[in-house]
FITI-474179 format. One record per residue (C-alpha): residue in one letter; x, y, z. Coordinates in pm, whole numbers, padded with zeros to 5 digits, always signed. Last residue first. Layout:
aXYZ ...
//
This chain:
p+01841+02608+03679 v+01867+02207+03748 f+02063+02011+03542 t+02147+01660+03552 h+02471+01538+03404 v+02500+01340+03099 q+02268+01489+02860 t+02285+01423+02502 s+02236+01723+02308 t+02607+01675+02182 i+02918+01901+02206 q+03172+01749+01945 f+03570+01796+02003 a+03830+01795+01786 i+04196+01903+01932 g+04492+01973+01713 k+04596+02243+01942 v+04740+02162+02308 l+04800+02522+02481 g+05040+02428+02826 q+05262+02193+02649 q+05455+02117+02944 c+05248+02061+03199 a+04991+01872+02946 s+05262+01636+02906 q+05344+01588+03254 t+05010+01518+03299 g+04964+01250+03087 g+04918+01150+02737 v+04832+01422+02545 v+04378+01447+02570 a+04449+01221+02872 g+04629+01532+03055 l+04447+01749+02937 g+04175+01599+03165 s+04352+01524+03413 l+04435+01876+03452 s+04103+01999+03421 l+03957+02077+03093 d+03947+02421+02907 i+03789+02456+02529 n+03910+02616+02291 s+03711+02662+01891 f+03487+02955+02058 d+03766+03182+02064 y+04125+03226+02230 g+04276+03574+02323 s+04127+03929+02198 p+03794+03773+02138 n+03774+03652+02467 a+03527+03391+02478 c+03745+03092+02552 a+04002+03337+02745 e+03662+03338+02966 c+03619+02958+03000 g+03229+02872+03152 d+03178+02596+03346 w+02930+02260+03325 v+02970+02089+02994 f+03007+01692+03010 f+03317+01441+02919 s+03188+01105+02961 g+03179+00806+03207 g+03544+00739+03325 d+03728+00919+03577 p+03996+01044+03336 p+03778+01096+03031 t+03820+00838+02727 v+04003+01048+02443 k+03837+00943+02072 n+04146+00881+01856 g+04184+01083+01489 n+04491+01230+01648 y+04320+01400+01938 s+03940+01334+01921 i+03711+01504+02231 i+03309+01417+02260 v+03112+01636+02472 q+02794+01558+02649 k+02582+01810+02752 g+02527+01864+03191 c+02482+02249+03040 y+02454+02363+02731 t+02108+02447+02599 q+01987+02534+02927 r+02288+02731+03044 a+02266+02913+02696 i+01900+02997+02751 q+01937+03167+03071 t+02191+03363+03012 p+02582+03302+03036 n+02867+03535+03228 y+03080+03303+03045 l+02902+02954+02923 q+02943+03040+02549 g+03304+03003+02577 i+03319+02691+02727 a+03423+02473+03047 v+03448+02105+03053 i+03421+01903+03329 n+03523+01556+03358 s+03790+01581+03639 t+03530+01528+03876 n+03489+01655+04270 l+03177+01864+04230 q+03184+01938+04591 t+03548+02098+04499 m+03385+02268+04222 t+03142+02451+04425 l+02784+02287+04433 q+02441+02441+04394 n+02218+02098+04273 p+02228+01955+04628 g+02059+02307+04770 a+02056+02688+04727 t+01855+02766+04425 y+02041+02947+04141 s+02187+02600+04007 a+02551+02548+03911 c+02579+02543+03554 s+02841+02856+03521 p+03052+02682+03793 y+03033+02803+04176 a+03370+02910+04340 s+03391+02880+04725 a+03682+02601+04787 y+03831+02677+04424 d+03924+03006+04524 n+04220+02955+04273 q+04494+03001+04564 a+04363+02799+04791 i+04292+02496+04496 f+04699+02565+04421 q+04742+02587+04795 s+04578+02229+04895 l+04701+02053+04612 t+05088+02153+04769 p+05395+02312+04633 a+05231+02537+04381 l+05210+02676+04040 g+05491+02374+03990 c+05264+02188+03696 t+05018+02112+03953 s+05213+01761+04016 g+04980+01440+04088 n+04742+01307+04343 y+04394+01518+04251 t+04134+01413+04492 t+04048+01792+04563 p+03993+01809+04180 v+04221+02028+03967 y+04127+02293+03741 y+04234+02506+03424 w+04364+02286+03126 t+04420+02384+02811 g+04266+02277+02496 s+04247+02378+02114 g+04041+02329+01792 a+04088+02470+01475 l+04260+02254+01224 s+04086+01966+01456 d+03737+01991+01358 v+03489+02222+01574 e+03136+02080+01615 i+02877+02257+01834 l+02527+02115+01863 i+02543+01796+01733 p+02216+01575+01727 a+02243+01250+01940 s+02360+00957+01785 p+02195+00686+01538 p+02088+00374+01686 s+02372+00122+01741 s+02384-00156+01459 t+02257-00509+01531 s+01949-00446+01253 p+01623-00619+01339 p+01575-00926+01050 l+01461-00852+00727 l+01115-00928+00663 t+01111-01066+00281 l+00857-00885+00094 t+00764-01216-00158 q+00681-01081-00535 i+00393-01250-00725 t+00471-01338-01051 p+00231-01266-01368 m+00014-01579-01478 t+00072-01635-01804 t-00204-01732-02026 q-00156-02010-02248 p-00192-01914-02627 p-00494-02048-02784 s-00499-02413-02970 q-00357-02388-03338 i-00602-02527-03560 p-00385-02815-03763 r-00311-02771-04092 s-00326-03116-04301 e-00588-02991-04593 p-00429-02663-04626 s-00130-02786-04698 p+00125-02719-04381 s+00401-02446-04341 p+00754-02566-04294 p+00877-02568-03934 s+00976-02204-03814 p+01329-02182-03649 s+01254-02057-03280 p+01269-01727-03166 s+01195-01664-02744 s+00898-01509-02603 h+00659-01703-02847 i+00373-01497-02992 v+00095-01693-03083 i-00178-01475-03293 p-00533-01665-03259 s-00671-01858-03551 p-00944-01708-03727 s-01285-01835-03705 p-01455-02083-03919 s-01725-02006-04121 p-02067-02170-04045 s-02125-02432-04317 p-02405-02286-04633 s-02730-02497-04580 t-02832-02676-04952 r-02523-02861-04984 p-02331-02819-05278 p-02420-03120-05527 s-02131-03374-05531 s-01853-03427-05748 l-01716-03083-05709 p-01412-02918-05848 a-01181-02789-05587 p-01234-02368-05516 s-00975-02142-05635 m-00696-02070-05379 r-00557-01799-05172 s-00278-01877-04960 q-00315-01977-04565 g-00177-01779-04284 p-00438-01621-04162 f-00752-01852-04291 p-00817-01761-04645 l-01138-01518-04799 q-01428-01687-04871 l-01575-01554-05225 p-02006-01557-05207 p-02127-01785-05414 q-02229-01683-05729 p-02610-01687-05823 l-02720-01944-06068 p-02831-01846-06412 p-03110-02103-06540 p-03010-02413-06725 p-03029-02395-07113 q-03342-02552-07266 s-03410-02743-07573 l-03044-02909-07524 q-02890-03067-07793 a-02776-02796-07990 p-02591-02686-07695 p-02767-02367-07538 p-02601-02026-07658 g-02408-01813-07385 f-02345-01869-07038 p-02481-01549-06888 s-02880-01640-07027 t-03060-01352-07116 a-03201-01505-07450 t-03348-01737-07201 p-03427-02109-07259 q-03701-02301-07079 l-03554-02600-06841 s-03804-02848-06778 p-03737-03066-07081 s-03381-03189-06988 p-03212-03296-07321 p-02940-03545-07239 l-02597-03422-07155 t-02331-03560-07425 s-02327-03234-07646 f-02186-03012-07387 a-01919-02901-07549 s-02058-02929-07892 a-02235-02611-07919 s-01929-02441-07924 t-01710-02181-07686 c-01916-02286-07330 v-01698-02126-07069 y-01625-02350-06778 n-01557-02269-06421 y-01854-02023-06383 p-02092-02364-06491 w-02022-02524-06169 d-01887-02863-06229 c-02002-03232-06323 a-01730-03443-06427 q-01507-03499-06722 i-01253-03217-06637 n-01234-03066-06946 p-01540-03209-07091 n-01728-02997-06801 f-02070-03136-06765 l-02305-02897-06624 l-02461-02800-06298 g-02752-02644-06118 s-02929-02963-06133 p-02745-03262-06065 c-02581-03407-06381 q-02702-03640-06577 m-02389-03828-06781 
//
């Protein structure tokens, strides 16, 4: 059999083959090859002594570079060639990309190298875009005003000390008539602690104010100007037995006077407040009960920074 240049006849496979796939052991191994007058024998041939029928052995050929298998393929020897190799080497294929699945799945059997498909690049997953949802405006009430003074029911107490000119109830037997009671307590000419120091519409006596919602506190007994500006006209929230007390004249209780007994260390302290008779009656459920108790313990109150009555120094 005539083999192309660079190949030898391999009797084991009955075909032309690369010389390095078959090592000559005897001169008769290639006895069927015709002589090639163009080849010159060399003593340094790596293929051993030439056959007796060949006048010239084939020259040594450079061994082709070893090509590593693709990822995932097993290393295999080159298959016998039935045709001459190409003169220009084919470009090496790029390795397949590594695909990582988000969830495990059974692996299919590995296909043979001849039938293994080329894996396509992994699909790029776009990141999820989070959408900001605007909530509707809150329907809850705005936060309450800062609290200036807060006394709980364990420490708080209250008494009454005045009645307005329009009061129609009993004065707890202290005077036969309301006018006599007012005269005895000098309400006609007395100015509360928060009355303006300047004559005018804001300099009013208790009788002229004529409201049952006034609260007197110890901090305003003989007050400084800073104390007057801090507390006068501020809202007072009163609770009793866990329930908020409704002022007798509607609206809000507010600070407008000083309490001597509330500021006296030997008597009550700053945890006590003084109210009108109707105001204390609103706490305990009636003026009659207020008259009987006189001093009511268990009153909780807050003085907030909300201005509910105009104050003019």
